[in-house]
C-alpha positions as CSV (number, residue, x, y, z in Angstrom):
1,X,-25.7,-164.5,80.2
2,X,-24.7,-166.7,76.8
3,X,-21.4,-168.7,76.7
4,X,-19.3,-166.8,74.5
5,X,-17.5,-168.9,71.8
6,X,-13.8,-167.9,70.1
7,X,-13.5,-167.0,66.4
8,X,-12.7,-170.7,65.3
9,X,-16.4,-171.8,66.7
10,X,-18.0,-169.0,65.5
11,X,-16.3,-169.5,61.9
12,X,-17.5,-173.4,62.3
13,X,-21.1,-172.2,63.3
14,X,-21.3,-169.9,60.4
15,X,-19.7,-172.8,57.9
16,X,-17.0,-170.5,56.9
17,X,-13.0,-170.5,57.3
18,X,-11.1,-169.0,60.4
19,X,-9.7,-166.7,57.6
20,X,-13.1,-165.5,56.4
21,X,-14.2,-164.9,59.8
22,X,-11.6,-162.4,59.9
23,X,-13.0,-160.8,57.0
24,X,-16.3,-160.5,58.4
25,X,-16.0,-159.9,62.1
26,X,-15.9,-156.1,61.1
27,X,-19.8,-156.3,60.6
28,X,-20.1,-158.4,63.9
29,X,-20.5,-157.7,67.5
30,X,-17.8,-159.1,69.6
31,X,-15.8,-159.0,73.0
32,X,-12.3,-158.2,73.2
33,X,-10.8,-160.6,75.9
34,X,-7.1,-159.2,76.6
35,X,-5.0,-157.4,74.1
36,X,-5.5,-160.1,71.2
37,X,-8.5,-162.8,71.8
38,X,-12.1,-162.2,70.4
39,X,-15.1,-163.8,71.5
40,X,-18.8,-163.9,70.0
41,X,-22.1,-164.3,71.4
42,X,-23.8,-167.3,69.6
43,X,-27.1,-164.8,69.6
44,X,-25.2,-162.3,67.7
45,X,-24.0,-165.1,65.2
46,X,-27.5,-165.9,65.0
47,X,-28.9,-162.6,64.1
48,X,-26.3,-161.9,61.7
49,X,-27.5,-165.1,59.8
50,X,-31.2,-164.1,60.0
51,X,-30.3,-160.4,58.6
52,X,-28.7,-162.0,55.4
53,X,-31.6,-164.6,54.9
54,X,-32.8,-164.2,51.1
55,X,-36.6,-164.8,50.6
56,X,-37.2,-167.0,47.5
57,X,-38.7,-165.1,44.8
58,X,-42.0,-166.7,43.3
59,X,-41.4,-168.3,39.9
60,X,-42.6,-166.9,36.6
61,X,-44.7,-169.5,35.7
62,X,-45.4,-170.4,32.1
63,X,-48.8,-169.0,31.6
64,X,-50.1,-170.9,34.7
């Protein structure tokens, strides 16, 4: 089983503020511990990142 991380650490891994983490967590799986504490699986965060990667488009050349 993976080590779960808290919201602050999840935000740090995603490179966003804890406030922004509150907004995007509706799109992320999480584990509720008790009535208030929310924890995340780092593998779910990695999947979230992978699903949102944008591949670069080929550049339009100038006749080449």
